[in-house]
N, C-alpha and C positions, 0 to 999 in steps of 0.2 A: 504493500500500500504506500509506504513512504517513498520507496524507489520510484513507483509510478507517478506519485505527486511531484517528486523532484524532476523526473523526466518531462512532465507536463510543463513545469515552470521553465525548464531550459529550452524547450522546443522553439519559442519565438526567436531566440538569439543563437542557438547552437544546432548545427547540422550534424547529427550523430553519424550518418553514413560517410560524410566527407571529413569528419573530425575537425571542423573549423566553424567560425561564426558565420551567420547567414549573409547572403549577398547584399541586402540593403545596408547592413552595418559595415561590411567590407567596403562598400562604395563610399560611405560618408566619413568613416573614421580617419583615413589619411588626410582628408581636407581639414577636418576639425582639429586633429592633433597638430598638424603643421601650422595651421592658422594660430593656434595657441602659442606655439613655439615662436612664430614671427612676432606675435603681439608682445611676448616677453623680451625678445631680442631688441627690436627697434627702439623702444623708449630708452633702454639702458645705453645702447651705443650712441644714440643721438644726444643724450644728456651728458655723456662723459667725453665725447670726442667731437672735434670740429673739422670742417673742411680744411685740407684735403685728406686728412687721415680717416675721417668718419666713413667715407664711401668704400674704400677697400675692406675695412673691417666689417662693414655691413654686408658687402658682397660675399666675403668669406663665411659669414654666419648663414646667409641664404644658401650657399653651397653646402654647408654642413647639414642644414635642415633638409635640403634636397636629397642628399645621400642617405640620411637617416630615414626619410620618408620612403625611399625606394626599398631599403633593406627591411625596415619594420613591416611595411605593407606586404612585401613578398614572402618573407620568412615567417612572420608571426600571424598576420591576418589572413592573407590569401593562401599561404603555404604552396606557393608556386615558384618555378624558376623565374628569375628576374627577366630573362629573355622573353617570357610570355607577355610581358607588358608591351613589347615592341622595342626593346633596347638591346638588340643584338650587337650593335656598334661594329659591324664588319664593314668590308669595303663597299658592298651594295648599300648598306645603311647610310654611310657617309656620302655616297654619291647622291642618294635621294635627299639627304639633308642639304647638300649644295644646290640641288635643283629647286627645292623649296625656298631657299634663301635668294636665289636668282630671280624667281618669280616675284617674291615679295619686294625686292629692290626695284624691279621693272615697273610694278604697278605704282609704287610710291613716286618713282621718277615721272610716270605718266600723270599722276595727280598734281605734282608740282608744275609740269608743263601746261596742263589745262588751267590751273590757277593763275599762272603768269600770263598766259595768252589772253585770259579773260580780264586781265587788269586787277585781279583780286589779291595778287601777291607780287612782291618785288624782291629780288635778291639784292641785299644791301651790303654784303660783306662776305669774306671767305676766312675760314679757320678762326672763329671768334668764340668767346664765352668760356674759355678754359679755366679762368680763375687763377688760382695760385700755382697750378701745375703747367708745365709745357703742354702744348696742344696734343701731341701724339700720346703721351702717357695718360692724359685726361680722357682721350677717346678709348684707350685700352680699358681703363677703369670702368667707364660707362658701358662699354660693350660687355665686360664681364658681369656687371650688375644686371643688365638687361637680359643677357643670355641665361644666367642662372635663374632669374625670376620667371622667364618665359618657359624654360625647361621644367621648372617646378610646377607651373600651372598645367602643362601638358601631361606630366606624370599623374598629377592629382585628378584632373578633370577628364582626361581621355584614358590614360593607362589604368587608373584604379577605378574611377567612378563609372565611366561609360562601360568598361569591360565587365565589371561585376554586375551592373544592372542588366546588361545584355545576357550574361551567363545565367543570372538568376531567373530571368524571364523565359529563356530558351527552354522549350519543352512544355511550358505552360501555355504559350502561344507560338505560332510559327516563327521561325528564326528571323525572317524579315521584319515581323512586327516587334519582336523582342529587341532587335538592334535599333529599329526606328524609334521605339519608346525610349531606349537608353540614350540615343542621340539627342532627342528633344529634351529630356529631363536634364541631362548634363549641360546642354547649351543654355537652358533656362537658369540653372544655378550659376553657370559661368557669367551670364549677363547680369544677374542680380547682384553678384559680388563686385561688379564694377560701378555700382550706383554712386560711389563717391566722386566719380569723374564726370557726371552728367548734370545738366541744368534743367532738363525737362524730361518727363517720362517717355516721350516719343524717342529719345536718344537711346533707350534700351534696345531698340531695334537694331542699331549698329552692332552692339555687342552680341546680341542674339545671332545675327548673321555671321559674325566672326566665329562664334561657337559652332555654328552649323558647318561652316567651311572647314574648320580644323577637325571637327568630328568626322566629316565626310572623307577627308584625306586619311584619317585613321582607319575607319571601317572598311575602306576599299583596299587598303594595303596590309592591314594587320600589324603595322609597326608605327613607331612615333617619329621616324626620320623626317617625313614630309611636314607634319604639323609642327615639330620643334624647329626645323629649319625655317619654315615660313614665318612662324611666330617670332623667333629671335630676330630675323633680319627685317621683318616688317616694323617691329618696334624700334629697332636701332636705326634703320635708314630713315624712317619717318621723322624721328626727333634729332638724331645726331648728324645725319648726313644731309638731309634735305631741309632741315629747319622747319618742319611743319607741325611739330608737337607743341602742345600748350600745357598739358597737365604735368609735364615733367621737364624741368630745366636742365639742359645738358650743353656741353660744348657743341658747336655746329660747324660742320664743314662748309655748308652754305647757310649764311645768316639771312633769314627771310622775314620780311615784314608783311604781315597779313592785314589786308585792308578791306577784303570782301565781306559779305554778309555771313554770319556764323552758320546759318542753315545750309550754306553752300560749301564754305571752306573751313568750318569748325572741325575739330578733331572727329566729331561724329556727324559731320555734314554730308550733303548729298554726293559731293565728289568722292570722298573716301568710301562711302557706301557703294557707289557704282564700281569703283576700282576694286573693292573687296569682292564683289560679284565676279569681276573679270579675273581676279586672282584665283577664285574658286574654280572657274571654268578652265583656266590654264592648268591647275593641279589635276583636274579630271582628264584633260587632254594628255598630260604626261603619263598618268597611270594607264590610260587606254593605250598609249603608244608603247609603254614599257611591258605591260602584261598582256596586251592583246584583247583585253576585256574590261568591263566595269561590273563588278559584282562584289557582294559582301565577302570579305576574306574569312575563312573558317576559323582563323586564329583569334578573331574577336571574341568568340564564345568558348575558346579552348581552355581547359584546365587539365593538367597532367598530375594525377595523384602521385605522391612520393613513391608508393609501391611500384608503380609503372616505370618511374624514372630510374629506379634501382635495379630493374630486371634487364 
């Protein structure tokens, strides 16, 4: 009787067959735990250190949280190989990472070209805003900070959240529906957590679209190379290369003065939204060219029990 009652109490949170916590908890725990770690890290670093020492220390802290999130999620929560998140890091992985970065750089260059052509932006300088550091080291620090933060978001929202939601729903509903639901839910969470950067609720649509683009690249390839590459270089080139960022102050290779209406050239404006769609289409075209097809990769819902890995 007691054993049956205890089993009933464990059932909502523990999967006896897999010997791990259930999928919804596996999906949210990495985000919650790493957010708490970041919330503890940033106030301490920003209170004790000033520019230019603060940024490298904060980037190192984000890197440590990223590594801890990957290992804790894989070993303790998911009980899966790290590679099943889509982190093989082999030559093919890095090639796809580079392609994602090239597409992101191209669409930001296109957004700048349109803004300048319309008279909504003007290039007013080159290699400015480095502060107390020489320009090149300042750019390296900013790239490291942006790259670690973007990689952390992809691991949390795509590698852990989307994957576990899709895996948990697979079998309850058809695989395409399970993956579609996971894409939508993870994109909604991704968009909602960017609420501090927006001035109007309609701007959530930009981050929802970004979440769908990144999620689409993940579910069609089964790995994080394209979404991480795209995310890292999109954020870096938008702010530090083409001077189009507003929410984050960085050194800028091209210092740009924005004079157009925010609904068009704001960080969540129409130009960026349109080019985000173009970026998503280019990612699809690359996957279609590379793989010869567009379909959900079976690795998105894959889990290899330890007993199978050891045989």
